[in-house]
C-alpha angles and dihedrals in degrees: 000000000000117000132179122214121202121189116198105157135063121217134177095232131064093220092054092045092053089050091050089051094050090049091050092048115111118203114234136182121211126224086248091060091050091049093052095043096049094039095241133133113265095233088056090053089048092051092049091051093049091052095051096041096083092058091043091051091046092058103032098030088228137097129227117271118262130210139151140234138195116248123214091271091057096254119144104229129178126253138169125252111205135188119229093263092048091047094052091047088057089047088063086078094057133074127271097266092050092050093049090052091054094047092051091047091054091051090050092051093050092048089051093052089053093047093052090054094243092148097056120149121248111255117264120265110240133185114254108226108175135048090242092057091050091050093048093048094047092049090051091052092047090048091051093049091048091053091054094045090052096048091106091053096045110127094019124131128239119230087246091059093049095045092054090066087068098038088251129130124236091255092059095044093049091049089049090054091048091052089051090053093238095120137007137197113259133155095001094307142069115268131186116252115248097258089058100033095092101041099091094247098126147017137196120256120201121219126186129207140158133252121225090265091053098256121142117255118198122203134172130205138182119261126179129241121225086261091050092049091053090047091054094045091052090050093049092049091051092046094053 
């Protein structure tokens, strides 16, 4: 099923941001879903929607949402993405049985949303009264922001994890990669050399610590994607 998420508010907590996103979410059903549910060919459903769109646009001053999907042969093809109101408008063209199936499916989707807690309320804002509460809250916010910042490197491997496969340590593997001109030491950290920088081999991971005076310290270090790990392992095997 195709869904569209619209974020229109900014909050200071990941939990409240997620709640705001869920409240803003609008359930949608694709023309593929309609075709499957009603036992119709997708191109017939697309044709029906195109025929009914001018009247809808005349009344609402808006067109139906468009999206795309990949068919079994790998082609990217168009489809429609409809709200409940739009979908039930299209259903007026179909027979009683098909309309009933669509109505019941929408009830099922809405019930699933409620059961999954997607309409949860944002947590209450409370006054922080002690230094410990302030510290705990700040650490929670920093942790949430760190999780967001590291989404791109999620699932990547550290050089230590890769080195362990060959009974090496991180220093030896880093030195090997430097000798192979794959990475170099720059600005206090290892960076990929230009010819390897855009191949999807690695990503930056952010880490956060504190100075002796309690100030946040931000550092990044290189981690390797699954493609990068396999690339390194092939290099080490060939080099041995």
